[in-house]
FIGUBA-341021 format. One line per field, with one value per residue (C-alpha): chain; x, y, z; residue in one letter; residue number from 1. Coordinates in steps of 0.2 Angstrom, whole numbers, plus 5000, padded with zeros to 4 digits. Example, Ala and Ser with C-alpha at 12.3 -4.5 7.8 and 13.67 -1.06 7.14 Angstrom:
BEGIN
cadena	[A,A] $
east	[5062,5068] $
north	[4978,4995] $
up	[5039,5036] $
residuo	[A,S] $
num	[1,2] $
END
This chain:
BEGIN
cadena	[A,A,A,A,A,A,A,A,A,A,A,A,A,A,A,A,A,A,A,A,A,A,A,A,A,A,A,A,A,A,A,A,A,A,A,A,A,A,A,A,A,A,A,A,A,A,A,A,A,A,A,A,A,A,A,A,A,A,A,A,A,A,A,A,A,A,A,A,A,A,A,A,A,A,A,A,A,A,A,A,A,A,A,A,A,A,A,A,A,A,A,A,A,A,A,A,A,A,A,A,A,A,A,A,A,A,A,A,A,A,A,A,A,A,A,A,A,A,A,A,A,A,A,A,A,A,A,A,A,A,A,A,A,A,A,A,A,A,A,A,A,A,A,A,A,A,A,A,A,A,A,A,A,A,A,A,A,A,A,A,A,A,A,A,A,A,A,A,A,A,A,A,A,A,A,A,A,A,A,A,A,A,A,A,A,A,A,A,A,A,A,A,A,A,A,A,A,A,A,A,A,A,A,A,A,A,A,A,A,A,A,A,A,A,A,A,A,A,A,A,A,A,A,A,A,A,A,A,A,A,A,A,A,A,A,A,A,A,A,A,A,A,A,A,A,A,A,A,A,A,A,A,A,A,A,A,A,A,A,A,A,A,A,A,A,A,A,A,A,A,A,A,A,A,A,A,A,A,A,A,A,A,A,A,A,A,A,A,A,A,A,A,A,A,A,A,A,A,A,A,A,A,A,A,A,A,A,A,A,A,A,A,A,A,A,A,A,A,A,A,A,A,A,A,A,A,A,A,A,A,A,A,A,A,A,A,A,A,A,A,A,A,A,A,A,A,A,A,A,A,A,A,A,A,A,A,A,A,A,A,A,A,A,A,A,A,A,A,A,A,A,A,A,A,A,A,A,A,A,A,A,A,A,A,A,A,A,A,A,A,A,A,A,A,A,A,A,A,A,A,A,A,A,A,A,A,A,A,A,A,A,A,A] $
east	[5000,5007,5010,5003,5014,5005,5013,5012,5006,5009,5028,5038,5047,5066,5063,5050,5062,5075,5063,5059,5077,5081,5066,5071,5088,5082,5070,5085,5095,5080,5074,5092,5094,5078,5081,5099,5094,5087,5103,5113,5101,5110,5127,5119,5111,5127,5139,5128,5120,5102,5087,5074,5063,5077,5082,5063,5062,5078,5068,5052,5058,5063,5045,5036,5047,5044,5025,5024,5035,5023,5008,5016,5022,5005,4997,5012,5015,5003,5010,5027,5036,5038,5056,5061,5051,5060,5077,5074,5069,5083,5096,5089,5089,5108,5113,5103,5111,5128,5124,5120,5137,5145,5135,5144,5131,5113,5106,5115,5108,5090,5093,5101,5086,5074,5082,5084,5065,5059,5067,5067,5049,5042,5053,5043,5027,5034,5041,5023,5015,5028,5024,5005,5008,5018,5011,4993,4985,4986,5005,5007,5008,5024,5031,5027,5035,5051,5051,5049,5065,5074,5069,5076,5092,5094,5095,5105,5118,5115,5113,5127,5139,5133,5136,5153,5158,5150,5160,5176,5174,5160,5141,5142,5151,5135,5127,5143,5141,5123,5128,5141,5128,5114,5125,5128,5109,5105,5117,5108,5091,5096,5104,5092,5075,5063,5052,5035,5022,5006,4997,5000,4987,4974,4982,4970,4967,4965,4979,4991,4982,4964,4971,4977,4960,4951,4961,4958,4940,4937,4928,4935,4953,4950,4947,4963,4972,4965,4970,4988,4989,4984,4994,5010,5007,5007,5021,5033,5031,5044,5056,5067,5070,5077,5095,5092,5079,5091,5106,5099,5084,5089,5108,5114,5131,5136,5145,5130,5118,5123,5120,5102,5098,5106,5096,5080,5083,5088,5071,5063,5072,5066,5048,5045,5044,5033,5021,5021,5016,5002,4996,4992,4985,4974,4963,4974,4963,4963,4982,4983,4972,4981,4998,4991,4985,5002,5011,5000,5004,5023,5023,5016,5029,5043,5039,5038,5055,5068,5086,5086,5098,5104,5095,5078,5080,5085,5070,5057,5065,5063,5045,5040,5048,5039,5023,5027,5031,5018,5004,5012,5013,4994,4989,5000,4994,4976,4979,4987,4971,4960,4966,4962,4977,4976,4975,4988,5003,4994,4986,5003,5011,4997,4997,5016,5014,5002,5015,5028,5017,5011,5029,5033,5018,5023,5040,5034,5021,5033,5045,5032,5028,5046,5057,5075,5082,5100,5110,5113,5097,5083,5069,5053,5035,5040,5026,5013,5020,5016,4998,4996,5002,4989,4975,4980,4983,4966,4958,4968,4961,4944,4950,4959,4944,4934,4948,4946,4927,4928,4939,4927,4913,4922,4926,4908,4902] $
north	[5000,5017,5029,5046,5061,5077,5094,5105,5121,5131,5129,5141,5134,5137,5151,5159,5159,5167,5181,5184,5186,5197,5209,5210,5215,5228,5234,5234,5247,5258,5258,5261,5276,5284,5278,5283,5301,5299,5293,5306,5319,5326,5326,5334,5348,5352,5351,5361,5372,5367,5371,5357,5363,5363,5345,5340,5348,5338,5322,5327,5332,5314,5309,5322,5319,5300,5303,5313,5300,5286,5295,5298,5280,5273,5274,5265,5252,5239,5241,5234,5218,5222,5216,5230,5242,5238,5239,5256,5264,5255,5262,5280,5276,5271,5287,5298,5290,5292,5311,5311,5304,5317,5332,5346,5359,5360,5365,5350,5339,5344,5341,5324,5319,5324,5314,5299,5300,5301,5284,5276,5280,5269,5253,5248,5248,5238,5225,5224,5221,5207,5199,5200,5193,5178,5174,5170,5179,5164,5165,5184,5188,5177,5186,5203,5198,5193,5209,5220,5211,5223,5237,5227,5222,5241,5244,5229,5230,5246,5260,5254,5252,5269,5278,5270,5276,5293,5295,5290,5298,5310,5309,5306,5290,5279,5284,5278,5261,5260,5263,5249,5236,5242,5239,5221,5218,5227,5214,5200,5206,5208,5190,5180,5187,5180,5192,5195,5198,5188,5204,5209,5195,5207,5223,5237,5247,5263,5277,5278,5294,5286,5270,5281,5290,5274,5267,5283,5283,5265,5267,5252,5257,5274,5265,5257,5273,5282,5267,5268,5287,5288,5273,5281,5298,5291,5279,5292,5306,5299,5293,5309,5313,5296,5302,5320,5315,5301,5312,5329,5322,5305,5310,5295,5297,5296,5280,5272,5277,5263,5250,5257,5255,5238,5231,5238,5231,5214,5213,5218,5204,5191,5196,5199,5181,5177,5191,5185,5168,5174,5185,5170,5160,5172,5186,5200,5214,5208,5207,5224,5231,5223,5229,5247,5247,5241,5254,5268,5263,5262,5279,5288,5280,5284,5302,5306,5298,5308,5303,5284,5270,5264,5247,5256,5266,5250,5241,5255,5256,5238,5237,5252,5245,5229,5238,5248,5233,5221,5232,5235,5217,5213,5230,5228,5210,5216,5231,5220,5210,5225,5228,5217,5210,5222,5237,5230,5240,5256,5253,5249,5264,5276,5267,5269,5287,5290,5282,5294,5310,5305,5303,5320,5328,5319,5326,5343,5342,5335,5348,5361,5353,5349,5363,5365,5382,5378,5364,5356,5359,5346,5344,5352,5347,5329,5323,5332,5322,5306,5311,5316,5299,5290,5300,5296,5277,5276,5283,5271,5256,5261,5262,5246,5238,5244,5236,5220,5220,5224,5209,5198,5204,5200,5183,5179,5186] $
up	[5000,4995,5008,5004,5010,5015,5014,5029,5021,5037,5034,5023,5008,5007,4994,5005,5019,5008,5002,5020,5025,5010,5013,5031,5027,5015,5029,5040,5030,5027,5045,5051,5039,5047,5065,5066,5066,5084,5092,5082,5088,5102,5093,5078,5088,5097,5082,5070,5084,5080,5090,5093,5080,5067,5071,5071,5053,5048,5053,5046,5029,5026,5031,5020,5004,5007,5008,4992,4983,4989,4983,4966,4964,4969,4952,4944,4958,4950,4932,4934,4940,4959,4958,4946,4955,4971,4963,4955,4972,4981,4970,4973,4992,4991,4982,4994,5009,5001,4999,5018,5022,5012,5019,5028,5032,5038,5021,5013,5026,5023,5004,5007,5018,5006,4992,5003,5008,4990,4987,5004,5008,4994,4998,5013,5003,4989,5002,5009,4992,4989,5005,5002,4984,4990,5007,5012,5027,5038,5037,5035,5054,5056,5040,5047,5063,5054,5044,5059,5066,5055,5067,5082,5072,5068,5087,5092,5079,5068,5080,5093,5078,5071,5087,5088,5071,5074,5090,5081,5064,5064,5063,5044,5045,5049,5033,5023,5032,5027,5009,5009,5017,5005,4990,4995,4998,4981,4972,4981,4976,4958,4957,4968,4969,4956,4946,4954,4941,4946,4949,4931,4926,4933,4926,4926,4910,4921,4919,4934,4939,4938,4947,4961,4962,4962,4976,4987,4983,4990,5006,5014,5009,5017,5034,5033,5028,5043,5055,5048,5049,5068,5072,5064,5072,5089,5086,5079,5091,5104,5091,5087,5105,5112,5114,5119,5133,5139,5140,5146,5157,5163,5163,5153,5146,5127,5131,5139,5125,5113,5127,5129,5111,5110,5125,5118,5101,5108,5117,5101,5091,5104,5105,5086,5080,5095,5091,5073,5079,5091,5077,5066,5080,5090,5085,5077,5083,5101,5101,5094,5107,5122,5115,5113,5131,5136,5126,5133,5151,5148,5138,5153,5164,5152,5148,5167,5171,5181,5183,5188,5188,5170,5172,5175,5159,5149,5157,5152,5135,5132,5138,5127,5112,5114,5115,5099,5089,5096,5089,5072,5067,5069,5062,5047,5044,5045,5034,5020,5019,5014,4996,4981,4972,4957,4969,4982,4976,4975,4992,5000,4992,4999,5015,5016,5011,5025,5037,5031,5032,5049,5054,5048,5056,5072,5072,5069,5082,5095,5090,5095,5111,5117,5122,5127,5134,5130,5122,5139,5148,5150,5138,5144,5142,5138,5149,5138,5123,5132,5136,5118,5112,5124,5116,5098,5103,5110,5094,5083,5092,5085,5067,5068,5075,5059,5048,5057,5055,5036,5034,5043,5033,5017,5023,5027,5010] $
residuo	[X,X,X,X,X,X,X,X,X,X,X,X,X,X,X,X,X,X,X,X,X,X,X,X,X,X,X,X,X,X,X,X,X,X,X,X,X,X,X,X,X,X,X,X,X,X,X,X,X,X,X,X,X,X,X,X,X,X,X,X,X,X,X,X,X,X,X,X,X,X,X,X,X,X,X,X,X,X,X,X,X,X,X,X,X,X,X,X,X,X,X,X,X,X,X,X,X,X,X,X,X,X,X,X,X,X,X,X,X,X,X,X,X,X,X,X,X,X,X,X,X,X,X,X,X,X,X,X,X,X,X,X,X,X,X,X,X,X,X,X,X,X,X,X,X,X,X,X,X,X,X,X,X,X,X,X,X,X,X,X,X,X,X,X,X,X,X,X,X,X,X,X,X,X,X,X,X,X,X,X,X,X,X,X,X,X,X,X,X,X,X,X,X,X,X,X,X,X,X,X,X,X,X,X,X,X,X,X,X,X,X,X,X,X,X,X,X,X,X,X,X,X,X,X,X,X,X,X,X,X,X,X,X,X,X,X,X,X,X,X,X,X,X,X,X,X,X,X,X,X,X,X,X,X,X,X,X,X,X,X,X,X,X,X,X,X,X,X,X,X,X,X,X,X,X,X,X,X,X,X,X,X,X,X,X,X,X,X,X,X,X,X,X,X,X,X,X,X,X,X,X,X,X,X,X,X,X,X,X,X,X,X,X,X,X,X,X,X,X,X,X,X,X,X,X,X,X,X,X,X,X,X,X,X,X,X,X,X,X,X,X,X,X,X,X,X,X,X,X,X,X,X,X,X,X,X,X,X,X,X,X,X,X,X,X,X,X,X,X,X,X,X,X,X,X,X,X,X,X,X,X,X,X,X,X,X,X,X,X,X,X,X,X,X,X,X,X,X,X,X,X,X,X,X,X,X,X,X,X,X,X,X,X] $
num	[1,2,3,4,5,6,7,8,9,10,11,12,13,14,15,16,17,18,19,20,21,22,23,24,25,26,27,28,29,30,31,32,33,34,35,36,37,38,39,40,41,42,43,44,45,46,47,48,49,50,51,52,53,54,55,56,57,58,59,60,61,62,63,64,65,66,67,68,69,70,71,72,73,74,75,76,77,78,79,80,81,82,83,84,85,86,87,88,89,90,91,92,93,94,95,96,97,98,99,100,101,102,103,104,105,106,107,108,109,110,111,112,113,114,115,116,117,118,119,120,121,122,123,124,125,126,127,128,129,130,131,132,133,134,135,136,137,138,139,140,141,142,143,144,145,146,147,148,149,150,151,152,153,154,155,156,157,158,159,160,161,162,163,164,165,166,167,168,169,170,171,172,173,174,175,176,177,178,179,180,181,182,183,184,185,186,187,188,189,190,191,192,193,194,195,196,197,198,199,200,201,202,203,204,205,206,207,208,209,210,211,212,213,214,215,216,217,218,219,220,221,222,223,224,225,226,227,228,229,230,231,232,233,234,235,236,237,238,239,240,241,242,243,244,245,246,247,248,249,250,251,252,253,254,255,256,257,258,259,260,261,262,263,264,265,266,267,268,269,270,271,272,273,274,275,276,277,278,279,280,281,282,283,284,285,286,287,288,289,290,291,292,293,294,295,296,297,298,299,300,301,302,303,304,305,306,307,308,309,310,311,312,313,314,315,316,317,318,319,320,321,322,323,324,325,326,327,328,329,330,331,332,333,334,335,336,337,338,339,340,341,342,343,344,345,346,347,348,349,350,351,352,353,354,355,356,357,358,359,360,361,362,363,364,365,366,367,368,369,370,371,372,373,374,375,376,377,378,379,380,381,382,383,384,385,386,387,388,389,390,391,392,393,394,395,396,397,398,399,400,401,402,403,404,405,406,407,408,409,410,411,412,413] $
END
């Protein structure tokens, strides 16, 4: 009697594992390029004699340019092989980051961040569209968990190494490091990633502009866009001020700063695969809601901290990062289920643009709330920033719930 072998569809194939790793590495470079501005914040403000609002603008100009780029790219996102689309924007990102590494003045820095944002801001949406094309919803939570590990890896490896390079050779050196790593990843993408063209079977006859309008006009998609925008504003508000708050308010030294980022990033690396698995096994919205409540509690504690032992600072940072990332995984997995395949690229591009716009708005608003009298004085009104994040996070729970209900309604139909 012949034994019939069954294939476990819940497992990833070797190629799927390779794609996850490659996209996670791509995300690592893009996230590190954006995230490194926070630990370099105190160094930048002091070396260039920048105010908090000027530094906030340097952060937000990347986000705004990325947002505009994503909107412009949305109409074209479903008309090309996703591999070629990714490679085009990744080359631009590498060149923009190189410009950042060669910058010597504040105006040059602004120009470099705008160029990097134009290309870097679209890469995340292309990656998400690739994930949605290759992996079914039942696996997508785990994939998103591994993808978000790029965020943790940027803190465990990228930021400490970047700070070491910055302390030794100047704040521009981390950007040159990213260029070298991204060039290697670009070659791997070119040689190993297979063309991704299945979405072209249902290619729309609409012009890029009409395709963009059609995607924006969809009522269900707009619920997802609102959820993303509110989620991102709340998530980005604290990001630019990590090093400045730690050094000036919590009295952490420049030498201790890399350790804080490393420990919080290591915690993120450990928790992300677990969150991805939970996201595929339990209700994604329930996981998001619990993570959001956790985050709100920790944010209030963090933003009201006074000088405390280093281990307390590290513990609070770890718990806060767990809250931030644990709500992103189920929220992204839910949002990826909203668009039809022929709208997926456009939806992800607009969604990514909203994330970037929200990040820029968050940086500007937080720069208006937070105040520093001198270069070395504590940041003031940081507690107000925390309470603002709590309000925004509460509203985002409602809109992610709406997304969850729309997906259930479609499944029943």
